[in-house]
N, C-alpha and C positions, 0 to 999 in steps of 0.2 A: 036651468041644469048648464053649467059654463063653468068659464074660467071666467077669473073677475081680475088678476094681475100677478103678477108674480109673488113667492108666499120666501122661498130662500136658492141659493146657487152653492154648491157645494165647493171647495177647494181644496188639493190635499197639497200638499206646501214641504219641501224639506230648505223652507225658506221662512219658518214660522216665524220670527222675531218682526223680517221685514214686513212680511205679508201683513201681519198686526198693524206693522207699523204707515204702511200704505193706506190701507183703509180708515185707520181712527184720523191721523194725523192730515191726512191728504184732502180723503174725504170727507169728514166729519162724523165716521160709525163709533158705536163705544166698542170699545172691549165688553164682553160680558160671559165671559167663564161660568159665573154661578148658575145659568141658567138652562147651561148645557144641563142635559141628564150624563149620569154616570156612563159612560160607553166604556169598552172595551180596548178604547185604544182614545191616545194624549189629542186634544184639537183646544177650541175656542167657539164661541158662537159671536161673531157683531152683528150690533144693532142697530140698525134708523126709528129713532122716534118706538123705541121698547122692542119692535120687530126684530125677532134675527132673520134678517135679508144675509148676510152669510155665513154659512156654516165651512168652518176652514179644520179640515187633519193633518195634524204632524204626520208627516211620515218621513222613513228613514231613507228609503229609496226611490224615485223619482218615478212613479210609474205615469207616469204622465204619456196616452197619445194621442192618438188622429183622434179630435172630439168629433170628425164627423161633417156634419155641416155648421154646425155652433160658428159664426163666427166673434159676436160679444155679447154683453153683458150690459143692458143700457140702464137707468137710473134717469129717474124728475129731479131737478134741479131748481138753485135760482142761486142770481146774484153772479153772471155770469164773471165780469171783472173780480171782483172779491178770489173768485176760482182760477181764477188766468193768472191773480198774483200769485196767490196762495202756492198754485204749482209749481210758480218760477221762481219762490221764496226758495221750496222744497230742492229745489232743482231738479224736478221731474218734468223729463219733455211731455210734448202734448201736442196733437192740431185741434185746431178750429174749424167749424165749417159757420154759416149764417145763410140760412134761407126768410128773407124778410113778409114775402106773400103769406107766409105761415106764423110767421112774429116766433121762427125759433131759432136760437143760436143750441152746436154741441161741441163739447169741448170731447176728444178722444185722447185716451193715455192707456199704456198697459201696465197693470199690477208687475209685483217681482216676479209673478210666474208666467208672464207672458199671455196672461187674459186682458183681452182689450175691454177697454171699462168706456160705453158713454154715455155721459151727460148731458140732457137733454134740458134744456133751461128756455122757458114759453116765457113771451108777453114781456121782454126787456129789450125788444127793437125799437 
């Protein structure tokens, strides 16, 4: 018994179009509203390889509050150079870090809701 991997995280947003565009256009998710149950509030699910990794709730008022100790959400990724080129082409600011001793390159980017997203790319150094 124990944890195996991140199942999903949930974002409440007053910026639904921008949020969907960021995760789909910039990070390669698929907008899959047909997978989302018929819930009593609007939203969508964004999938990675068929898995609903990001649940997005559409809200009228920004209810974001202090998130405690949560600093960022991290994903495994690939093609460091291609990812940097894509973000640059989309005009999205990002930072990078490299840790060659463990063959790790990282990209840090904020989504439209100011959620910090970390993309870990291993083995390409």
